[in-house]
FIKOLZA-1660 file (N, C-alpha, C; in steps of 0.1 Angstrom, whole numbers, plus 5000, padded with zeros to 4 digits):
% residues 188
   i   px   py   pz ch aa at
   1 5008 4988 5000  A  S  N
   1 5000 5000 5000  A  S CA
   1 5009 5012 5000  A  S  C
   2 5004 5023 4994  A  K  N
   2 5011 5035 4993  A  K CA
   2 5007 5044 5005  A  K  C
   3 5016 5050 5012  A  I  N
   3 5013 5058 5023  A  I CA
   3 5020 5072 5020  A  I  C
   4 5012 5083 5021  A  D  N
   4 5018 5096 5019  A  D CA
   4 5024 5100 5033  A  D  C
   5 5035 5107 5032  A  Y  N
   5 5042 5111 5044  A  Y CA
   5 5051 5123 5041  A  Y  C
   6 5054 5130 5052  A  D  N
   6 5063 5141 5052  A  D CA
   6 5074 5137 5061  A  D  C
   7 5087 5139 5057  A  Y  N
   7 5098 5136 5066  A  Y CA
   7 5104 5150 5071  A  Y  C
   8 5104 5151 5084  A  V  N
   8 5108 5163 5091  A  V CA
   8 5120 5161 5100  A  V  C
   9 5131 5168 5097  A  L  N
   9 5143 5167 5106  A  L CA
   9 5140 5176 5118  A  L  C
  10 5143 5171 5130  A  D  N
  10 5140 5179 5142  A  D CA
  10 5151 5175 5152  A  D  C
  11 5153 5184 5162  A  S  N
  11 5162 5180 5173  A  S CA
  11 5157 5167 5180  A  S  C
  12 5166 5160 5186  A  W  N
  12 5162 5147 5191  A  W CA
  12 5151 5148 5202  A  W  C
  13 5153 5156 5212  A  Q  N
  13 5144 5157 5223  A  Q CA
  13 5130 5162 5218  A  Q  C
  14 5131 5172 5209  A  S  N
  14 5119 5178 5203  A  S CA
  14 5111 5168 5195  A  S  C
  15 5118 5160 5188  A  A  N
  15 5111 5149 5180  A  A CA
  15 5103 5139 5189  A  A  C
  16 5110 5135 5200  A  Q  N
  16 5104 5126 5209  A  Q CA
  16 5091 5132 5215  A  Q  C
  17 5093 5145 5220  A  N  N
  17 5082 5152 5226  A  N CA
  17 5070 5153 5217  A  N  C
  18 5073 5157 5204  A  K  N
  18 5062 5158 5194  A  K CA
  18 5054 5145 5192  A  K  C
  19 5062 5135 5191  A  V  N
  19 5055 5122 5188  A  V CA
  19 5047 5118 5200  A  V  C
  20 5052 5119 5212  A  L  N
  20 5045 5115 5224  A  L CA
  20 5032 5124 5227  A  L  C
  21 5032 5136 5222  A  R  N
  21 5021 5145 5225  A  R CA
  21 5012 5147 5212  A  R  C
  22 5014 5139 5202  A  D  N
  22 5007 5141 5189  A  D CA
  22 4992 5140 5191  A  D  C
  23 4985 5151 5188  A  K  N
  23 4971 5152 5189  A  K CA
  23 4964 5145 5177  A  K  C
  24 4971 5144 5166  A  H  N
  24 4965 5138 5154  A  H CA
  24 4967 5123 5153  A  H  C
  25 4976 5118 5162  A  K  N
  25 4979 5104 5163  A  K CA
  25 4983 5098 5150  A  K  C
  26 4993 5105 5144  A  N  N
  26 4998 5100 5131  A  N CA
  26 5013 5103 5129  A  N  C
  27 5020 5106 5140  A  L  N
  27 5034 5109 5139  A  L CA
  27 5042 5097 5143  A  L  C
  28 5053 5095 5136  A  F  N
  28 5062 5084 5138  A  F CA
  28 5076 5090 5140  A  F  C
  29 5085 5082 5147  A  I  N
  29 5099 5087 5149  A  I CA
  29 5108 5076 5144  A  I  C
  30 5119 5081 5138  A  F  N
  30 5130 5073 5133  A  F CA
  30 5142 5081 5133  A  F  C
  31 5153 5076 5136  A  P  N
  31 5156 5063 5143  A  P CA
  31 5153 5064 5158  A  P  C
  32 5149 5054 5164  A  L  N
  32 5146 5053 5178  A  L CA
  32 5152 5040 5183  A  L  C
  33 5161 5041 5193  A  T  N
  33 5166 5030 5200  A  T CA
  33 5156 5024 5209  A  T  C
  34 5154 5011 5208  A  R  N
  34 5144 5004 5217  A  R CA
  34 5152 5000 5229  A  R  C
  35 5148 5005 5241  A  N  N
  35 5154 5002 5253  A  N CA
  35 5143 5001 5264  A  N  C
  36 5148 4997 5276  A  T  N
  36 5138 4995 5287  A  T CA
  36 5131 5008 5291  A  T  C
  37 5139 5019 5291  A  E  N
  37 5133 5032 5295  A  E CA
  37 5122 5036 5286  A  E  C
  38 5123 5032 5273  A  R  N
  38 5113 5037 5263  A  R CA
  38 5102 5026 5260  A  R  C
  39 5104 5014 5264  A  E  N
  39 5096 5003 5260  A  E CA
  39 5081 5006 5261  A  E  C
  40 5076 5011 5272  A  N  N
  40 5062 5013 5274  A  N CA
  40 5057 5027 5269  A  N  C
  41 5066 5035 5264  A  K  N
  41 5062 5049 5260  A  K CA
  41 5057 5049 5245  A  K  C
  42 5061 5038 5238  A  Y  N
  42 5058 5038 5223  A  Y CA
  42 5052 5025 5219  A  Y  C
  43 5046 5026 5207  A  K  N
  43 5043 5013 5199  A  K CA
  43 5054 5012 5190  A  K  C
  44 5060 5000 5190  A  W  N
  44 5072 4997 5182  A  W CA
  44 5067 4991 5169  A  W  C
  45 5070 4998 5158  A  I  N
  45 5065 4994 5145  A  I CA
  45 5073 4983 5138  A  I  C
  46 5086 4986 5137  A  S  N
  46 5094 4976 5129  A  S CA
  46 5109 4979 5133  A  S  C
  47 5117 4968 5135  A  K  N
  47 5131 4970 5136  A  K CA
  47 5137 4973 5122  A  K  C
  48 5144 4983 5121  A  L  N
  48 5150 4988 5108  A  L CA
  48 5164 4983 5106  A  L  C
  49 5172 4983 5117  A  Y  N
  49 5186 4979 5116  A  Y CA
  49 5192 4979 5129  A  Y  C
  50 5204 4973 5130  A  T  N
  50 5212 4974 5142  A  T CA
  50 5223 4984 5140  A  T  C
  51 5224 4993 5149  A  A  N
  51 5234 5004 5148  A  A CA
  51 5247 5000 5156  A  A  C
  52 5258 5001 5149  A  K  N
  52 5271 4999 5155  A  K CA
  52 5276 5012 5161  A  K  C
  53 5278 5012 5174  A  L  N
  53 5282 5025 5181  A  L CA
  53 5297 5025 5182  A  L  C
  54 5303 5036 5178  A  V  N
  54 5318 5037 5179  A  V CA
  54 5322 5051 5183  A  V  C
  55 5335 5052 5186  A  F  N
  55 5340 5066 5188  A  F CA
  55 5347 5069 5175  A  F  C
  56 5345 5082 5171  A  V  N
  56 5353 5087 5159  A  V CA
  56 5362 5098 5165  A  V  C
  57 5374 5098 5160  A  T  N
  57 5383 5109 5163  A  T CA
  57 5388 5115 5151  A  T  C
  58 5393 5127 5152  A  K  N
  58 5399 5134 5141  A  K CA
  58 5414 5131 5141  A  K  C
  59 5419 5127 5129  A  N  N
  59 5434 5125 5128  A  N CA
  59 5441 5137 5131  A  N  C
  60 5453 5137 5137  A  P  N
  60 5461 5125 5141  A  P CA
  60 5458 5119 5154  A  P  C
  61 5447 5123 5161  A  N  N
  61 5443 5117 5174  A  N CA
  61 5442 5102 5172  A  N  C
  62 5446 5095 5183  A  E  N
  62 5445 5080 5183  A  E CA
  62 5431 5076 5183  A  E  C
  63 5427 5065 5176  A  P  N
  63 5414 5060 5177  A  P CA
  63 5410 5055 5191  A  P  C
  64 5398 5055 5195  A  L  N
  64 5393 5050 5208  A  L CA
  64 5386 5037 5205  A  L  C
  65 5391 5026 5211  A  N  N
  65 5386 5013 5208  A  N CA
  65 5379 5007 5220  A  N  C
  66 5377 5014 5231  A  S  N
  66 5370 5009 5242  A  S CA
  66 5365 5021 5251  A  S  C
  67 5356 5018 5260  A  L  N
  67 5352 5029 5269  A  L CA
  67 5364 5033 5278  A  L  C
  68 5372 5023 5282  A  A  N
  68 5384 5026 5290  A  A CA
  68 5393 5036 5283  A  A  C
  69 5395 5034 5270  A  N  N
  69 5403 5044 5262  A  N CA
  69 5398 5058 5262  A  N  C
  70 5385 5059 5265  A  A  N
  70 5379 5072 5264  A  A CA
  70 5379 5080 5278  A  A  C
  71 5383 5073 5288  A  K  N
  71 5384 5079 5301  A  K CA
  71 5394 5090 5300  A  K  C
  72 5392 5101 5308  A  N  N
  72 5401 5113 5309  A  N CA
  72 5401 5120 5295  A  N  C
  73 5392 5118 5287  A  R  N
  73 5391 5125 5274  A  R CA
  73 5377 5132 5273  A  R  C
  74 5376 5143 5267  A  K  N
  74 5363 5149 5265  A  K CA
  74 5356 5143 5252  A  K  C
  75 5345 5137 5254  A  I  N
  75 5338 5130 5243  A  I CA
  75 5325 5137 5240  A  I  C
  76 5322 5140 5227  A  G  N
  76 5309 5145 5223  A  G CA
  76 5299 5134 5222  A  G  C
  77 5287 5138 5226  A  V  N
  77 5276 5129 5225  A  V CA
  77 5263 5136 5224  A  V  C
  78 5252 5130 5219  A  L  N
  78 5239 5136 5218  A  L CA
  78 5232 5136 5231  A  L  C
  79 5228 5148 5235  A  E  N
  79 5221 5150 5248  A  E CA
  79 5208 5141 5248  A  E  C
  80 5204 5136 5259  A  H  N
  80 5191 5129 5261  A  H CA
  80 5191 5116 5253  A  H  C
  81 5202 5110 5250  A  S  N
  81 5203 5098 5242  A  S CA
  81 5208 5086 5250  A  S  C
  82 5205 5074 5245  A  S  N
  82 5210 5062 5252  A  S CA
  82 5225 5062 5251  A  S  C
  83 5231 5069 5241  A  F  N
  83 5246 5069 5240  A  F CA
  83 5252 5077 5252  A  F  C
  84 5245 5088 5255  A  K  N
  84 5250 5096 5267  A  K CA
  84 5249 5088 5280  A  K  C
  85 5238 5080 5281  A  T  N
  85 5236 5071 5293  A  T CA
  85 5248 5062 5294  A  T  C
  86 5252 5056 5283  A  T  N
  86 5263 5046 5283  A  T CA
  86 5276 5053 5288  A  T  C
  87 5279 5065 5283  A  L  N
  87 5291 5072 5287  A  L CA
  87 5290 5077 5301  A  L  C
  88 5278 5081 5306  A  D  N
  88 5276 5085 5320  A  D CA
  88 5278 5074 5329  A  D  C
  89 5273 5062 5325  A  N  N
  89 5275 5050 5334  A  N CA
  89 5290 5046 5335  A  N  C
  90 5298 5049 5324  A  A  N
  90 5312 5046 5324  A  A CA
  90 5320 5058 5330  A  A  C
  91 5314 5068 5335  A  S  N
  91 5320 5080 5341  A  S CA
  91 5330 5087 5332  A  S  C
  92 5325 5088 5319  A  I  N
  92 5333 5095 5309  A  I CA
  92 5328 5109 5308  A  I  C
  93 5338 5118 5307  A  K  N
  93 5335 5133 5306  A  K CA
  93 5329 5136 5292  A  K  C
  94 5318 5142 5292  A  T  N
  94 5311 5144 5279  A  T CA
  94 5308 5159 5277  A  T  C
  95 5307 5163 5264  A  L  N
  95 5302 5175 5260  A  L CA
  95 5289 5171 5252  A  L  C
  96 5278 5173 5259  A  A  N
  96 5265 5168 5253  A  A CA
  96 5259 5180 5245  A  A  C
  97 5255 5177 5233  A  E  N
  97 5248 5187 5224  A  E CA
  97 5234 5182 5221  A  E  C
  98 5226 5192 5218  A  H  N
  98 5212 5188 5213  A  H CA
  98 5211 5185 5198  A  H  C
  99 5221 5189 5191  A  E  N
  99 5221 5187 5176  A  E CA
  99 5233 5178 5172  A  E  C
 100 5230 5169 5164  A  I  N
 100 5241 5160 5159  A  I CA
 100 5252 5167 5152  A  I  C
 101 5248 5177 5144  A  L  N
 101 5258 5184 5136  A  L CA
 101 5267 5192 5145  A  L  C
 102 5262 5196 5157  A  K  N
 102 5270 5204 5166  A  K CA
 102 5281 5195 5172  A  K  C
 103 5278 5182 5174  A  N  N
 103 5288 5172 5178  A  N CA
 103 5299 5171 5168  A  N  C
 104 5295 5171 5155  A  F  N
 104 5305 5170 5144  A  F CA
 104 5313 5182 5143  A  F  C
 105 5307 5194 5145  A  E  N
 105 5315 5206 5144  A  E CA
 105 5325 5207 5156  A  E  C
 106 5320 5202 5168  A  D  N
 106 5329 5202 5180  A  D CA
 106 5341 5193 5177  A  D  C
 107 5339 5182 5170  A  L  N
 107 5350 5173 5167  A  L CA
 107 5360 5180 5157  A  L  C
 108 5354 5186 5146  A  K  N
 108 5362 5192 5136  A  K CA
 108 5371 5204 5142  A  K  C
 109 5365 5211 5152  A  Q  N
 109 5372 5222 5158  A  Q CA
 109 5380 5218 5170  A  Q  C
 110 5381 5205 5172  A  E  N
 110 5389 5199 5183  A  E CA
 110 5385 5204 5197  A  E  C
 111 5372 5207 5199  A  K  N
 111 5367 5210 5212  A  K CA
 111 5365 5197 5220  A  K  C
 112 5364 5186 5213  A  I  N
 112 5363 5173 5219  A  I CA
 112 5374 5164 5213  A  I  C
 113 5378 5154 5220  A  Y  N
 113 5387 5144 5215  A  Y CA
 113 5381 5134 5206  A  Y  C
 114 5369 5130 5209  A  G  N
 114 5362 5120 5201  A  G CA
 114 5347 5123 5202  A  G  C
 115 5339 5115 5194  A  W  N
 115 5325 5116 5193  A  W CA
 115 5319 5102 5194  A  W  C
 116 5310 5099 5202  A  Y  N
 116 5304 5086 5204  A  Y CA
 116 5290 5086 5197  A  Y  C
 117 5288 5078 5187  A  H  N
 117 5276 5078 5179  A  H CA
 117 5275 5066 5170  A  H  C
 118 5263 5063 5164  A  P  N
 118 5263 5052 5155  A  P CA
 118 5271 5055 5142  A  P  C
 119 5279 5045 5138  A  L  N
 119 5288 5046 5127  A  L CA
 119 5281 5050 5114  A  L  C
 120 5270 5044 5111  A  I  N
 120 5263 5048 5099  A  I CA
 120 5259 5062 5098  A  I  C
 121 5255 5068 5109  A  E  N
 121 5252 5082 5110  A  E CA
 121 5264 5091 5109  A  E  C
 122 5275 5087 5115  A  I  N
 122 5287 5095 5114  A  I CA
 122 5292 5095 5100  A  I  C
 123 5292 5084 5093  A  K  N
 123 5296 5083 5079  A  K CA
 123 5287 5092 5070  A  K  C
 124 5274 5092 5073  A  A  N
 124 5265 5099 5065  A  A CA
 124 5268 5114 5067  A  A  C
 125 5270 5118 5079  A  I  N
 125 5273 5133 5082  A  I CA
 125 5286 5137 5075  A  I  C
 126 5296 5129 5076  A  I  N
 126 5309 5132 5069  A  I CA
 126 5307 5134 5054  A  I  C
 127 5299 5125 5049  A  Q  N
 127 5297 5126 5034  A  Q CA
 127 5288 5138 5031  A  Q  C
 128 5278 5141 5039  A  A  N
 128 5269 5152 5036  A  A CA
 128 5276 5166 5038  A  A  C
 129 5286 5166 5047  A  Q  N
 129 5294 5178 5050  A  Q CA
 129 5306 5179 5040  A  Q  C
 130 5307 5170 5031  A  K  N
 130 5317 5170 5021  A  K CA
 130 5331 5170 5027  A  K  C
 131 5332 5162 5038  A  E  N
 131 5345 5161 5045  A  E CA
 131 5352 5148 5039  A  E  C
 132 5365 5147 5041  A  N  N
 132 5372 5136 5037  A  N CA
 132 5372 5125 5048  A  N  C
 133 5366 5113 5046  A  P  N
 133 5366 5103 5056  A  P CA
 133 5380 5099 5061  A  P  C
 134 5390 5101 5053  A  E  N
 134 5403 5097 5057  A  E CA
 134 5409 5107 5068  A  E  C
 135 5402 5118 5070  A  D  N
 135 5406 5127 5081  A  D CA
 135 5402 5122 5094  A  D  C
 136 5395 5111 5095  A  Y  N
 136 5389 5106 5107  A  Y CA
 136 5393 5092 5110  A  Y  C
 137 5393 5088 5123  A  S  N
 137 5396 5074 5126  A  S CA
 137 5383 5069 5133  A  S  C
 138 5379 5057 5130  A  F  N
 138 5367 5051 5136  A  F CA
 138 5372 5039 5144  A  F  C
 139 5369 5040 5157  A  G  N
 139 5373 5030 5167  A  G CA
 139 5365 5017 5165  A  G  C
 140 5369 5007 5173  A  D  N
 140 5362 4994 5173  A  D CA
 140 5347 4996 5178  A  D  C
 141 5339 4986 5175  A  K  N
 141 5325 4986 5180  A  K CA
 141 5325 4986 5195  A  K  C
 142 5318 4996 5201  A  I  N
 142 5317 4996 5216  A  I CA
 142 5304 4989 5220  A  I  C
 143 5293 4992 5212  A  D  N
 143 5280 4986 5216  A  D CA
 143 5272 4985 5203  A  D  C
 144 5260 4979 5204  A  A  N
 144 5251 4979 5193  A  A CA
 144 5237 4981 5198  A  A  C
 145 5229 4988 5191  A  E  N
 145 5215 4991 5195  A  E CA
 145 5206 4988 5183  A  E  C
 146 5194 4983 5187  A  E  N
 146 5184 4980 5177  A  E CA
 146 5176 4993 5174  A  E  C
 147 5175 4997 5162  A  I  N
 147 5169 5009 5158  A  I CA
 147 5155 5006 5151  A  I  C
 148 5145 5013 5156  A  Y  N
 148 5131 5011 5152  A  Y CA
 148 5125 5023 5147  A  Y  C
 149 5114 5021 5140  A  L  N
 149 5104 5031 5137  A  L CA
 149 5093 5029 5148  A  L  C
 150 5089 5040 5154  A  A  N
 150 5080 5039 5165  A  A CA
 150 5070 5050 5164  A  A  C
 151 5059 5049 5172  A  T  N
 151 5049 5059 5173  A  T CA
 151 5044 5059 5187  A  T  C
 152 5036 5070 5190  A  A  N
 152 5030 5071 5204  A  A CA
 152 5020 5060 5206  A  A  C
 153 5018 5056 5219  A  N  N
 153 5008 5046 5222  A  N CA
 153 4994 5050 5218  A  N  C
 154 4991 5063 5217  A  S  N
 154 4978 5068 5213  A  S CA
 154 4975 5066 5198  A  S  C
 155 4985 5063 5190  A  T  N
 155 4982 5061 5176  A  T CA
 155 4973 5049 5174  A  T  C
 156 4963 5050 5165  A  S  N
 156 4953 5040 5163  A  S CA
 156 4960 5027 5158  A  S  C
 157 4954 5016 5162  A  D  N
 157 4959 5003 5157  A  D CA
 157 4958 5002 5142  A  D  C
 158 4948 5008 5136  A  D  N
 158 4946 5007 5121  A  D CA
 158 4958 5014 5114  A  D  C
 159 4962 5025 5119  A  V  N
 159 4974 5033 5114  A  V CA
 159 4986 5024 5116  A  V  C
 160 4988 5019 5128  A  V  N
 160 5000 5011 5131  A  V CA
 160 5001 4999 5122  A  V  C
 161 4990 4992 5120  A  I  N
 161 4990 4980 5111  A  I CA
 161 4993 4984 5097  A  I  C
 162 4987 4995 5092  A  E  N
 162 4990 5000 5078  A  E CA
 162 5005 5003 5076  A  E  C
 163 5011 5010 5086  A  V  N
 163 5025 5014 5084  A  V CA
 163 5034 5001 5086  A  V  C
 164 5031 4993 5096  A  T  N
 164 5038 4981 5098  A  T CA
 164 5039 4972 5086  A  T  C
 165 5027 4970 5080  A  N  N
 165 5026 4962 5067  A  N CA
 165 5034 4968 5056  A  N  C
 166 5034 4981 5055  A  A  N
 166 5041 4988 5044  A  A CA
 166 5057 4986 5046  A  A  C
 167 5061 4988 5058  A  I  N
 167 5075 4986 5062  A  I CA
 167 5080 4972 5059  A  I  C
 168 5072 4962 5064  A  E  N
 168 5076 4948 5063  A  E CA
 168 5076 4944 5048  A  E  C
 169 5067 4949 5040  A  K  N
 169 5066 4946 5026  A  K CA
 169 5079 4952 5019  A  K  C
 170 5083 4964 5023  A  F  N
 170 5095 4970 5017  A  F CA
 170 5107 4962 5021  A  F  C
 171 5108 4957 5033  A  K  N
 171 5119 4950 5037  A  K CA
 171 5121 4937 5030  A  K  C
 172 5112 4933 5022  A  K  N
 172 5113 4920 5014  A  K CA
 172 5117 4924 4999  A  K  C
 173 5119 4936 4996  A  T  N
 173 5122 4940 4982  A  T CA
 173 5137 4940 4980  A  T  C
 174 5140 4939 4967  A  S  N
 174 5154 4940 4963  A  S CA
 174 5160 4954 4966  A  S  C
 175 5152 4964 4966  A  Q  N
 175 5156 4978 4969  A  Q CA
 175 5161 4978 4984  A  Q  C
 176 5154 4972 4993  A  Y  N
 176 5159 4971 5007  A  Y CA
 176 5172 4963 5008  A  Y  C
 177 5173 4952 5001  A  K  N
 177 5185 4944 5001  A  K CA
 177 5197 4952 4996  A  K  C
 178 5195 4960 4986  A  V  N
 178 5206 4969 4980  A  V CA
 178 5210 4979 4991  A  V  C
 179 5200 4985 4998  A  L  N
 179 5203 4994 5008  A  L CA
 179 5212 4988 5019  A  L  C
 180 5208 4976 5024  A  I  N
 180 5215 4969 5034  A  I CA
 180 5229 4965 5030  A  I  C
 181 5230 4961 5018  A  N  N
 181 5244 4957 5012  A  N CA
 181 5253 4969 5011  A  N  C
 182 5247 4981 5008  A  K  N
 182 5254 4993 5006  A  K CA
 182 5260 4998 5019  A  K  C
 183 5253 4995 5030  A  H  N
 183 5257 5000 5043  A  H CA
 183 5258 4988 5053  A  H  C
 184 5269 4980 5051  A  P  N
 184 5271 4968 5060  A  P CA
 184 5271 4971 5075  A  P  C
 185 5275 4984 5078  A  E  N
 185 5276 4988 5092  A  E CA
 185 5262 4988 5099  A  E  C
 186 5252 4987 5091  A  M  N
 186 5238 4987 5097  A  M CA
 186 5235 4975 5105  A  M  C
 187 5241 4964 5102  A  N  N
 187 5238 4952 5109  A  N CA
 187 5249 4944 5115  A  N  C
 188 5258 4951 5122  A  Q  N
 188 5269 4945 5128  A  Q CA
 188 5268 4945 5143  A  Q  C
% end
C-alpha cells in the first residue's frame, strides 16, 4: 500500500516530545533505539537495523577502541540519548549537544577528543558535509543498538497496522537488500 508522508528533521528531544504529544495520532519517529526506558512509551512498528556504536576521532588523534580508552578525554555525545547514558554510566567526561551536527562541528574544531555515535550516521554526516573520511579514525564497535520506527501509544491500531505492513513489505524488496548491502555497518 502507498502511504503519503512528510519527513521532518528535528532535534532529538523535540522529535520525541512531538511524537508522544501528537494530537493527530499519526506521527512516527525514526531512528529510535528500543530500550527498557522507552519500552512502554511507544508502539514499536518495525526493527529497521542494528546500529554499531563507535568513537570517531579526528586524525592525528589516536582511535578510541573501548570505553576505558575514552576515560580522561572529553567526548561529544547527543544529549538525552542512550549513547549519553552509556558514557555517563562509564564515568566518561562528555560535551553533550542537542544537535548531531554540533557534535560533528565540535570534533572538527577539536573542542572534543572524540564523538560517540552510530557509525552509519557518522559516515553519512561526513559525506553530507563534504569532508574527507580519511581525516577521521573510527574505533572498534563499543556497543550495538536496535533501531526502530515507533509511534505514540495513542496512535490507532489501524494506522499502526498499515504502516507496519508497508515497512515489512518494503523489507522484502530488492531495493531494501541493496540498501542493506550498501551499508554493511547497519547490521553488525
